[in-house]
KOLLUM-742277 format. One line per field, with one value per residue (C-alpha): residue number from 1; residue in three letters; x, z, y. Coordinates in pm, whole numbers, padded with zeros to 5 digits, m for minus. Layout:
<sites>
nunu: c(NUM	...)
voba: c(ala	...)
xx: c(X	...)
zz: c(Z	...)
yy: c(Y	...)
</sites>
This chain:
<sites>
nunu: c(1	2	3	4	5	6	7	8	9	10	11	12	13	14	15	16	17	18	19	20	21	22	23	24	25	26	27	28	29	30	31	32	33	34	35	36	37	38	39	40	41	42	43	44	45	46	47	48	49	50	51	52	53	54	55	56	57	58	59	60	61	62	63	64	65	66	67	68	69	70	71	72	73	74	75	76	77	78	79	80	81	82	83	84	85	86	87	88	89	90	91	92	93	94	95	96	97	98	99	100	101	102	103	104	105	106	107	108	109	110	111	112	113	114	115	116	117	118	119	120	121	122	123	124	125	126	127	128	129	130	131	132	133	134	135	136	137	138	139	140	141	142	143	144	145	146	147	148	149	150	151	152	153	154	155	156	157	158	159	160	161	162	163	164	165	166	167	168	169	170	171	172	173	174	175	176	177	178	179	180	181	182	183	184	185	186	187	188	189	190	191	192	193	194	195	196	197	198	199	200	201	202	203	204	205	206	207	208	209	210	211	212	213	214	215	216	217	218	219	220	221	222	223	224	225	226	227	228	229	230	231	232	233	234	235	236	237	238	239	240	241	242	243	244	245	246	247	248	249	250	251	252	253	254	255	256	257	258	259	260	261	262	263	264	265	266	267	268	269	270	271	272	273	274	275	276	277	278	279	280	281	282	283	284	285	286	287	288	289	290	291	292	293	294	295	296	297	298	299	300	301	302	303	304	305	306	307	308	309	310	311	312	313	314	315	316	317	318	319	320	321	322	323	324	325	326	327	328	329	330	331	332	333	334	335	336	337	338	339	340	341	342	343	344	345	346	347	348	349	350	351	352	353	354	355	356	357	358	359	360	361	362	363	364	365	366	367	368	369	370	371	372	373	374	375	376	377	378	379	380	381	382	383	384	385	386	387	388	389	390	391	392	393	394	395	396	397	398	399	400	401	402	403	404	405	406	407	408	409	410	411	412	413	414	415	416	417	418	419	420	421	422	423	424	425	426	427	428	429	430	431	432	433	434	435	436	437	438	439	440	441	442	443	444	445	446	447	448	449	450	451	452	453	454	455	456	457	458	459	460	461	462	463	464	465	466	467	468	469	470	471	472	473	474	475	476	477	478	479	480	481	482	483	484	485	486	487	488	489	490	491	492	493	494	495	496	497	498	499	500	501	502	503	504	505	506	507	508	509	510	511	512	513	514	515	516	517	518	519	520	521	522	523	524	525	526	527	528	529	530	531	532	533	534	535	536	537	538	539	540	541	542	543	544	545	546	547	548	549	550	551	552	553	554	555	556	557	558	559	560	561	562	563	564	565	566	567	568	569	570	571	572	573	574	575	576	577	578	579	580	581	582	583	584	585	586	587	588	589	590	591	592	593	594	595	596	597	598	599	600	601	602	603	604	605	606	607	608	609	610	611	612	613	614	615	616	617	618	619	620	621	622	623	624	625	626	627	628	629	630	631	632	633	634	635	636	637	638	639	640	641	642	643	644	645	646	647	648	649	650	651	652	653	654	655	656	657	658	659	660	661	662	663	664	665	666	667	668	669	670	671	672	673	674	675	676	677	678	679	680	681	682	683	684	685	686	687	688	689	690	691	692	693	694	695	696	697	698	699	700	701	702	703)
voba: c(met	ser	val	lys	ile	ala	ile	asn	arg	phe	leu	val	his	pro	val	phe	leu	ser	leu	val	ala	ser	val	phe	ile	val	leu	val	phe	ile	pro	val	pro	gly	lys	phe	lys	leu	gln	val	glu	asp	glu	thr	tyr	pro	asn	lys	val	ala	ala	ile	leu	tyr	asp	asp	leu	asp	gly	asn	gly	tyr	ser	asp	lys	ile	met	ala	glu	asn	tyr	ala	ser	glu	asn	lys	val	ala	ser	met	val	ile	ser	cys	tyr	pro	ser	gln	ser	phe	asn	glu	trp	asp	phe	lys	gly	phe	tyr	ser	phe	ala	asp	lys	his	phe	leu	ile	thr	gly	asp	tyr	asp	asn	asp	gly	lys	lys	glu	val	tyr	val	phe	thr	val	ser	ser	asp	ser	val	phe	leu	asn	ile	ile	lys	asp	pro	lys	ala	lys	ile	pro	val	ser	ser	lys	lys	phe	ile	thr	arg	ala	lys	pro	trp	asn	gly	lys	pro	gln	leu	ser	val	phe	ile	lys	asp	leu	leu	asp	met	asn	asn	asp	thr	phe	lys	asp	leu	ile	phe	ser	val	asn	ala	gly	phe	ser	ala	asp	pro	arg	arg	val	tyr	ile	tyr	asp	ile	lys	asn	asp	ser	leu	ile	ser	ser	pro	glu	lys	gly	tyr	tyr	gly	arg	pro	ser	val	ile	gly	asp	ile	asn	gly	asp	gly	tyr	asn	glu	ile	ile	leu	asn	gly	tyr	ala	ile	gln	asn	val	gln	asp	thr	ile	ala	val	pro	ile	his	asp	lys	cys	cys	trp	leu	ile	val	tyr	asp	his	asn	leu	asn	tyr	leu	phe	thr	pro	arg	lys	phe	pro	asp	ile	gly	tyr	ser	ala	leu	thr	thr	val	arg	leu	gln	gly	arg	ala	gly	gln	ser	glu	leu	phe	gly	leu	tyr	ile	pro	pro	glu	thr	ser	gly	lys	gly	met	lys	leu	ile	his	phe	asp	his	glu	gly	asn	ile	ile	lys	thr	cys	ser	ile	pro	gly	asn	ala	leu	gly	thr	phe	ala	pro	phe	ile	thr	phe	lys	arg	gly	asn	leu	asn	tyr	leu	ala	val	ser	val	ser	glu	asp	glu	ile	lys	cys	phe	asp	thr	ala	phe	asn	leu	ala	thr	ser	ile	lys	ile	lys	pro	gly	met	phe	cys	ile	leu	asp	ser	leu	asp	ile	asp	ala	asp	gly	phe	lys	glu	val	ile	ser	val	asp	gly	gln	arg	asn	leu	phe	thr	val	phe	arg	his	asp	leu	ile	asp	pro	val	ser	val	ile	leu	pro	gly	thr	asn	trp	ser	asp	leu	gln	met	ser	val	val	lys	lys	pro	gly	ser	ala	pro	leu	leu	ser	ile	phe	asn	gly	arg	ser	glu	val	leu	ile	ser	tyr	gln	asn	asn	pro	phe	tyr	phe	thr	arg	trp	leu	val	tyr	leu	ala	ile	phe	leu	ser	ile	phe	leu	phe	val	ile	leu	val	arg	arg	ile	gln	arg	ala	gln	ile	leu	lys	his	gln	gln	thr	glu	lys	lys	ile	thr	glu	leu	gln	leu	lys	ile	val	arg	ser	gln	met	asp	pro	his	phe	thr	leu	asn	ala	val	asn	ser	val	ile	ala	ala	ile	asn	glu	asn	glu	lys	glu	gln	ala	thr	arg	his	leu	ile	his	phe	ser	lys	met	tyr	arg	his	leu	val	leu	thr	ala	asp	lys	ile	lys	tyr	thr	leu	ala	glu	glu	ile	asp	phe	thr	arg	asn	tyr	leu	asn	met	glu	lys	phe	arg	phe	arg	asp	lys	phe	asp	phe	glu	phe	asp	ile	pro	glu	glu	phe	asn	leu	asp	leu	glu	val	pro	lys	met	val	ile	gln	ser	pro	val	glu	asn	ala	leu	lys	his	gly	leu	leu	asn	leu	gln	gly	lys	gly	his	leu	lys	ile	ser	ala	lys	thr	ile	asp	his	his	leu	ile	leu	glu	ile	thr	asp	asn	gly	ile	gly	arg	lys	lys	ala	glu	glu	met	ala	gly	lys	ser	thr	gly	lys	gly	met	lys	ala	met	glu	glu	phe	leu	met	leu	tyr	gln	lys	ile	thr	gly	thr	lys	val	val	thr	leu	ile	glu	asp	leu	ala	asp	ser	asp	gly	lys	pro	leu	gly	thr	asn	val	ile	val	lys	ile	gln	met	ile)
xx: c(m16726	m16836	m16969	m17298	m17345	m17230	m17485	m17766	m17684	m17666	m18013	m18162	m17977	m18215	m18075	m18107	m18462	m18566	m18391	m18588	m18918	m18864	m18778	m19108	m19314	m19155	m19176	m19556	m19726	m19531	m19530	m19234	m19294	m19206	m18910	m19178	m19515	m19837	m20115	m20429	m20431	m20710	m20995	m21221	m21500	m21461	m21773	m21719	m21351	m21199	m20831	m20621	m20255	m19986	m19671	m19449	m19523	m19299	m19027	m19091	m19092	m19481	m19673	m19982	m20306	m20428	m20809	m20979	m21332	m21622	m21773	m22078	m22195	m22489	m22246	m21981	m21711	m21409	m21280	m20916	m20868	m20512	m20463	m20130	m19923	m19888	m20092	m20392	m20485	m20649	m20697	m20961	m20947	m21232	m21188	m21445	m21536	m21494	m21232	m21381	m21107	m21100	m20804	m20644	m20346	m20446	m20297	m19920	m19689	m19351	m19088	m19024	m18820	m18602	m18689	m18774	m19179	m19390	m19656	m19976	m20085	m20429	m20645	m21011	m21282	m21498	m21761	m21512	m21203	m20899	m20756	m20417	m20469	m20167	m20149	m19818	m19824	m20053	m19998	m20082	m20364	m20542	m20578	m20464	m20435	m20376	m20528	m20386	m20595	m20476	m20675	m21046	m21178	m21455	m21762	m21883	m22266	m22227	m21933	m21562	m21416	m21077	m20745	m20478	m20167	m19914	m19542	m19331	m19159	m18828	m18613	m18658	m18483	m18184	m18287	m18255	m18636	m18863	m19145	m19463	m19466	m19811	m20054	m20419	m20582	m20934	m21136	m21341	m21195	m20846	m20783	m20647	m20405	m20102	m19830	m19743	m19485	m19558	m19272	m19396	m19134	m19200	m19604	m19542	m19692	m19583	m19734	m19659	m19770	m20124	m20164	m20463	m20231	m20322	m20033	m19886	m19501	m19351	m18966	m18773	m18398	m18143	m18157	m17916	m17672	m17744	m17762	m18142	m18403	m18640	m18988	m19060	m19407	m19601	m19919	m20179	m20400	m20741	m20891	m21187	m21181	m21264	m21097	m20746	m20648	m20605	m20382	m20013	m19984	m20326	m20456	m20487	m20140	m19869	m19589	m19238	m19266	m18962	m18997	m18713	m18709	m18934	m19159	m19054	m19013	m18662	m18681	m18963	m19199	m19167	m19478	m19551	m19732	m19973	m20329	m20559	m20566	m20210	m19959	m19594	m19427	m19074	m18814	m18473	m18155	m17814	m17556	m17203	m17097	m17309	m17563	m17936	m18058	m18416	m18604	m18955	m19237	m19474	m19791	m19947	m20305	m20469	m20594	m20215	m20123	m19814	m19674	m19518	m19150	m18887	m18731	m18405	m18364	m18093	m18149	m18262	m18538	m18378	m18420	m18103	m18223	m18593	m18675	m19020	m19177	m19432	m19707	m20023	m20026	m20244	m20383	m20338	m20001	m19842	m19631	m19282	m19022	m18635	m18458	m18125	m17945	m17596	m17440	m17653	m17970	m18255	m18600	m18897	m19191	m19498	m19583	m19892	m20081	m19824	m19481	m19242	m18918	m18637	m18395	m18056	m18014	m17893	m18249	m18093	m18313	m18183	m18448	m18819	m19028	m19319	m19560	m19909	m20190	m20271	m19951	m19804	m20090	m20054	m19740	m19597	m19310	m19258	m19048	m19293	m19045	m18812	m18504	m18413	m18526	m18840	m19071	m19251	m19622	m19866	m20264	m20494	m20825	m21052	m20897	m20849	m20490	m20243	m19855	m19543	m19193	m18866	m18674	m18517	m18837	m18751	m18953	m19315	m19578	m19960	m20267	m20638	m20787	m21125	m21422	m21422	m21301	m20941	m20813	m20794	m20567	m20399	m20109	m19865	m19693	m19786	m19469	m19471	m19147	m19079	m19319	m19303	m19438	m19792	m19916	m20227	m20451	m20748	m20970	m21252	m21481	m21252	m20891	m20683	m20359	m20143	m19820	m19519	m19216	m18978	m19176	m19002	m19127	m18896	m18599	m18717	m18836	m18489	m18605	m18937	m18744	m18505	m18807	m18953	m18672	m18572	m18961	m18923	m18609	m18715	m19016	m18791	m18578	m18882	m19020	m18691	m18686	m19026	m18899	m18624	m18811	m19085	m18783	m18621	m18957	m19014	m18661	m18729	m19087	m18889	m18630	m18932	m19094	m18769	m18730	m19071	m19036	m18736	m18947	m19190	m18942	m18786	m19130	m19168	m18819	m18707	m18449	m18771	m18962	m18641	m18548	m18906	m18887	m18528	m18646	m18974	m18776	m18474	m18805	m18953	m18604	m18564	m18911	m18805	m19057	m18820	m19067	m19253	m18917	m18830	m19129	m19089	m18752	m18893	m19161	m18919	m18637	m18927	m19036	m18717	m18596	m18885	m18838	m18475	m18538	m18838	m18680	m18667	m19010	m19347	m19569	m19592	m19857	m20159	m20012	m19713	m19861	m20081	m19802	m19603	m19905	m19936	m19585	m19603	m19922	m19760	m19480	m19693	m19925	m19648	m19502	m19827	m19898	m20221	m20355	m20532	m20636	m20691	m20837	m20797	m21132	m21004	m21212	m21009	m21061	m20943	m20665	m20391	m20157	m20308	m20070	m20107	m19914	m19647	m19763	m20141	m20248	m19964	m19988	m20348	m20304	m20026	m20201	m20526	m20307	m20104	m20425	m20727	m20653	m20331	m20510	m20836	m20956	m20994	m20928	m20922	m20994	m20883	m21022	m20880	m21089	m21087	m21340	m21372	m21659	m21692	m21354	m21205	m20999	m21180	m20960	m21123	m20938	m21189	m21107	m21302	m21070	m21120	m21231	m21044	m21190	m21060	m20715	m20670	m20707	m20405	m20214	m19925	m19831	m19731	m19646	m19840	m19599	m19615	m19986	m19903	m19601	m19840	m20081	m19821	m19682	m20015	m20065	m19707	m19798	m20100	m19918	m19655	m19885	m20208	m20361	m20636	m20627	m20905	m20887	m21187	m21235	m21540	m21609	m21826	m22064	m22351	m22709	m22595	m22311	m22071	m21746	m21707	m21378	m21287	m21335	m21059	m21161	m20909	m21036	m20766	m20859	m20820	m20670)
zz: c(07113	06936	07174	07012	07079	07430	07481	07347	07584	07872	07793	07803	08092	08362	08643	08430	08314	08685	08789	08527	08606	08983	08956	08794	08975	09299	09147	08994	09285	09585	09777	09948	10331	10530	10778	11058	11121	11282	11418	11623	11925	12134	12124	12445	12473	12811	12923	13017	12982	12888	12882	12916	12989	13070	13255	13497	13838	14067	13821	13857	13481	13480	13299	13543	13384	13427	13344	13368	13403	13368	13641	13800	13586	13821	14099	13877	13982	13772	13835	13823	13863	13865	13810	13966	13780	13834	14147	13968	14242	14223	14372	14279	14317	14271	14156	14144	13796	13447	13217	12945	12696	12332	12319	12525	12638	12993	13145	13201	13445	13568	13850	13954	14250	14082	14364	14122	14189	13922	14011	13804	13680	13539	13482	13529	13463	13749	13652	13478	13646	13542	13815	13838	14038	14135	14287	14461	14556	14299	14530	14850	15048	15115	14809	14864	14583	14593	14369	14226	14072	13736	13582	13471	13141	12956	12866	12532	12510	12867	12882	12865	12537	12660	12537	12769	12639	12868	12709	12961	13317	13287	13532	13401	13708	13752	14105	14003	14062	13756	13662	13486	13139	12984	12794	12836	12523	12518	12187	12144	12391	12384	12744	12858	12561	12782	12868	13223	13437	13763	14020	14196	14455	14587	14470	14249	13903	13644	13331	12998	12905	12776	12402	12159	11935	11976	12031	12248	12374	12114	12176	12506	12517	12573	12276	12341	12540	12872	13055	13110	12878	12676	12525	12169	12083	11794	11682	11404	11354	11375	11356	11592	11823	11723	12037	12013	11761	12052	12207	12119	11993	11827	11598	11286	11158	11259	11527	11614	11986	12238	12604	12879	13157	13335	13060	12930	12551	12510	12186	12060	11873	11501	11337	10981	10807	10592	10750	10752	10857	10887	11076	11207	11311	11444	11523	11688	11592	11785	11572	11516	11789	12054	11987	11886	11521	11466	11156	11093	10827	10765	10573	10453	10395	10118	09980	09974	09675	09840	09899	10198	10293	10505	10739	10928	11236	11450	11831	11841	11581	11289	10937	10801	10515	10346	10099	09914	09894	09604	09755	09959	10336	10460	10732	10977	11123	10821	10880	10971	11169	11203	11157	11162	10931	11028	11151	10951	11008	10796	10779	10640	10512	10369	10041	09913	10004	09864	09887	10154	10069	10276	10291	10468	10692	10395	10243	09966	09854	09984	09895	09810	09949	09788	10032	10030	10054	10429	10581	10694	10835	11209	11347	11713	11790	12058	12133	12069	12074	12357	12117	12250	11932	11884	11594	11388	11420	11159	11151	10890	11059	10768	10636	10977	10856	11123	11014	11196	11046	11197	11355	11038	10808	10663	10659	10708	10800	10848	10975	10966	11291	11361	11418	11326	11397	11489	11460	11815	11990	12314	12274	12543	12552	12760	12891	13065	13158	12937	12653	12372	12434	12314	12190	12336	12133	12253	12102	12329	12258	12206	12314	12061	12187	11898	11874	11666	11608	11366	11078	11087	10703	10604	10743	10621	10242	10114	10224	10047	09733	09735	09795	09445	09278	09374	09283	08922	08880	08956	08738	08464	08504	08500	08179	08003	08103	07970	07642	07621	07673	07417	07149	07235	07177	06866	06755	06821	06639	06322	06359	06363	06064	05872	05978	05848	05521	05469	05565	05314	05058	05115	05113	04756	04632	04781	04613	04500	04331	04172	04046	03905	03719	03605	03455	03314	03114	03004	02916	02695	02511	02463	02300	02110	02274	02292	02293	02599	02761	02722	02871	03168	03234	03202	03460	03667	03658	03730	04037	04147	04108	04303	04605	04613	04596	04826	05119	05354	05299	05470	05223	04869	04630	04507	04169	04267	04452	04112	03915	04144	04174	03803	03716	03981	03822	03466	03577	03764	03459	03234	03483	03503	03142	03155	03465	03557	03434	03611	03592	03767	03815	03906	03783	03535	03760	04077	04266	04216	04471	04788	05023	05095	05312	05096	04952	05067	04709	04639	04969	04938	04574	04607	04884	04650	04366	04604	04807	04572	04202	04152	04328	04108	03841	03549	03495	03772	03754	03978	04020	04184	04241	04430	04577	04847	05092	05397	05391	05378	05067	04988	04816	04695	04572	04453	04319	04204	04379	04594	04898	05243	05373	05089	05099	05483	05411	05177	05413	05403	05087	05218	05586	05563	05675	05413	05525	05913	05854	05637	05948	06209	05976	05929	06295	06353	06061	06251	06571	06363	06152	06314	06016	06063	05829	05850	05661	05594	05451	05296	05172	04840	04765	04551	04712	04749	04991	04700	04722	04466	04560	04819	04868	05059	05156	05287	05427	05478	05682	05479	05674)
yy: c(02405	02769	03030	03002	02621	02709	02983	02759	02480	02725	02859	02510	02413	02292	02516	02839	02748	02663	03004	03205	03043	03058	03431	03473	03320	03491	03828	03780	03534	03552	03878	03971	03952	04250	04244	04313	04220	04375	04167	04256	04056	04140	04401	04496	04770	04934	05120	05523	05494	05854	05726	05409	05408	05112	05181	04973	05189	05014	04881	04508	04470	04449	04721	04803	04936	05269	05354	05681	05678	05929	05671	05852	06126	06235	06275	06426	06237	06103	05785	05650	05280	05134	04725	04625	04326	04066	04054	04194	04390	04749	05062	05347	05731	05949	06306	06580	06686	06501	06412	06655	06721	06744	06470	06207	06367	06465	06178	06057	05875	05997	05952	06334	06243	05965	05706	05416	05458	05664	05887	05951	06282	06344	06655	06723	06984	07075	07370	07617	07500	07290	07070	06857	06542	06350	05996	05977	05610	05411	05084	05240	05038	05358	05547	05918	06204	06543	06836	07134	07426	07519	07773	07884	07885	08071	07806	07786	07670	07611	07381	07467	07344	07264	07070	06964	06813	06685	06695	06527	06556	06727	06940	07299	07454	07232	07113	06761	06712	06681	06913	06879	07055	07088	07338	07427	07550	07688	07596	07910	08162	08335	08232	08025	07917	07889	07667	07580	07432	07281	07247	06932	06930	07280	07280	07586	07669	07914	08013	08167	08518	08579	08526	08406	08163	07759	07599	07302	07231	07011	07025	07079	07094	07379	07596	07856	07661	07830	07489	07520	07350	07550	07497	07518	07553	07397	07585	07675	07978	07847	08187	08064	08357	08691	08886	08744	09036	09241	08999	09064	08690	08626	08348	08496	08394	08161	08233	08090	08070	07932	07990	07962	07750	08021	08061	08392	08441	08334	08581	08801	08568	08568	08614	08491	08761	08512	08575	08256	07912	07805	07595	07576	07253	07284	07029	07044	06896	06901	07097	07001	07293	07174	07405	07335	07382	07470	07362	07444	07327	07607	07535	07874	07947	07769	08095	08227	08027	07935	07605	07436	07577	07442	07727	07679	07896	08003	07969	08352	08283	08427	08272	08105	07940	07849	07585	07567	07219	07122	06937	06956	06932	06647	06827	07134	06956	06809	06498	06657	06469	06425	06088	05959	05724	05654	05979	06206	06390	06404	06596	06405	06602	06405	06588	06387	06083	05850	06020	06131	06367	06337	06642	06662	06980	07183	07119	06930	06613	06314	06050	06017	05735	05626	05462	05349	05627	05667	05558	05899	06101	06129	06091	05983	05774	05507	05233	04931	04658	04770	04785	05132	05305	05489	05354	05620	05553	05688	05620	05711	05745	05747	05426	05281	05226	05168	05186	05154	05248	05194	05469	05581	05550	05197	04860	05007	04754	04807	04649	04740	04840	04689	04911	05298	05667	05581	05956	06067	05784	05725	05463	05291	04972	04671	04485	04159	03972	03667	03805	04028	04364	04490	04826	04948	05157	05326	05560	05615	05335	05045	04924	04720	04536	04498	04274	04431	04192	04034	03840	03496	03464	03739	03548	03214	03352	03211	02859	02915	03060	02742	02511	02659	02644	02292	02206	02354	02216	01887	01925	02043	01749	01491	01667	01629	01272	01224	01419	01182	00865	01004	01069	00708	00584	00763	00671	00311	00338	00505	00211	m00049	00108	00097	m00261	m00314	m00132	m00356	m00660	m00535	m00503	m00824	m01001	m00835	m00866	m01198	m01432	m01659	m01346	m01217	m01557	m01625	m01294	m01370	m01695	m01572	m01320	m01616	m01848	m01555	m01521	m01888	m01876	m01605	m01356	m01095	m00793	m00925	m01016	m00660	m00496	m00768	m00625	m00268	m00324	m00515	m00233	00043	m00163	m00243	00121	00260	00031	00117	00522	00501	00279	00581	00680	00562	00755	00875	00984	00791	00819	00675	00381	00317	00327	00091	m00168	m00169	m00253	m00542	m00661	m00666	m00861	m01122	m01129	m01199	m01464	m01635	m01635	m01416	m01651	m01340	m00966	m00635	m00330	00036	00226	00565	00863	01102	01416	01226	01391	01147	01376	01256	01115	00757	00481	00311	m00003	00066	m00090	m00338	m00530	m00631	m00689	m00917	m01118	m01125	m01285	m01538	m01653	m01593	m01577	m01796	m02108	m02032	m02283	m02051	m01716	m01443	m01110	m00791	m00457	m00160	00151	00496	00750	01012	00993	01229	01320	00990	00810	00494	00205	m00116	m00431	m00663	m01039	m01315	m01581	m01894	m01673	m01671	m01985	m02183	m01990	m02090	m02469	m02398	m02169	m02409	m02278	m01925	m01780	m01460	m01255	m00980	m00910	m00902	m00678	m00440	m00446	m00360	m00077	00074	00099	00270	00472	00611	00667	00878	01091	01096	00960	00716	00412	00129	m00183	m00400	m00753	m00870	m01225	m01232	m01502	m01599	m01669	m02040	m01916	m02035	m01795	m01556	m01374	m01099	m00741	m00542	m00195	00051	00398	00667	00971	01302	01614)
</sites>
């Protein structure tokens, strides 16, 4: 078997055809399911609630619900309601003032003394003062809290414009007790714009030096290897306070600021000279030698004409290396995070609405990730599914698009949040033993619970693909069987036509016919009619030759059919000694190249002779005519014979098999060629009903 034949057989094999069709259907019509799925499970609309946070306060495995409510504005009371699970009992605390902050980072839980029970820390504003309120035993029968004065703020339009950001509870002085790290920033005033450390155990508060730069603690860790945690500040130059230029660290440009564990500058803040609205985001990576490495993303003022820049700092704030990044920042804080794949660290920067560029720590471009617009706008990280890794969370508030990436920025999955304005969010994880965790998202007006888990369709999609393949495979097999059945039927039909052709030939050239023809020639020779005998033999040979040469055909031209029929009639006329005469009424301009079924004229002519003219008392006459009407070829065979009724009475003399075979042949001819052939028979009679002959009309559809 040649290679070409083998390839052709392979290309038409049902398995290959099914596989190609399945791949096409899957790629075009079946979206590939994500490995994970997000789904909105519930939505509520709590009234007068400023913040919602879930956390397991007593370590029983159930998340307790903490709600900060501006409960009674006329009495200037901020309320805290904690619902404990699974008992669903609740306690309420009232604090003087309001939760009047620009964002929702004023509430946190933590276990400062490592006793297995968490406290609740929440800030309020009363008049021009900021207070820290601590609930040390959220499940106490008698609600008890303590209050700590933090700072005062200059009011703006009669109200203080403040933002409190609680970073974390971490041990800053190595006394084994955790301290609260937070920042307070005034929106339209240079003071306060400070970072604070509250020593909960000793009830002492320290603050960073005075500055006008707007920033908040972003990274906490041992930067210089002295055994104490340092604090790295993320900030931006908002230029909304005129008097900050007099402050050493003003908000006209960006600064790299790192505090030690006593909130003194670890090194002199590094100034970025570009004046204008700009931002600096900093991250920390653990170096190979155990020391920390600092990487920053600097977004210069738009008016500077410069692009974003990646910067590698040493632990003293010196610039080691920079890398310019083409693209536009998507906000004041451009998305900039670190992630790990295998043992390698990467820096991810969102350079446009639909692209993330990932660099290694040497600033070599590692990969470029194409994403849907809005998937990488506002970043946070949270272990949503309790697998020990923090997922990367992105929210596009304009499109209400909530997206979760895995910790290494793969397998993003999105969901549209109900309602509007999901830019400023508070998120926490709701846990319940025996159930998958839920993510709580609160935007100040509504709370949405979202499930994030493995998508079962992702792992079972191969079964779906297999089902598609098997369905197509079975369909192909069915089609092939139908085709084979049709081919077999067609072959049987052709075989039957061939058999009918042979029957027709036999009916025309049977031994009786042949013997009569030969006897007629012999009689003519005996009677010295050599010329007639010669003509008779010529007609016989032409007819016999035509039948032999066209034995495998089912149609030929009208000219060939007329010539065959004329030879047949001449033979029969000689045989029966001018018992009849005949004529062909065919116009000279008539198209004789039209294709007609084989013996479509000869068979009715033979029938007219046998049953009509040869039994007639007197001389018979046969007329064959042709014409076209309305895209049909009309053939007429008219005789003046004894008529069909008299012929039926004399039917014993003939079997009629020739005409029956011809009728079956025409039916099969129509099935094969699609050409419709209709045969009509008219009995001719005079006014008294006396038979005058028969008229056969054959209508053949012209394509």
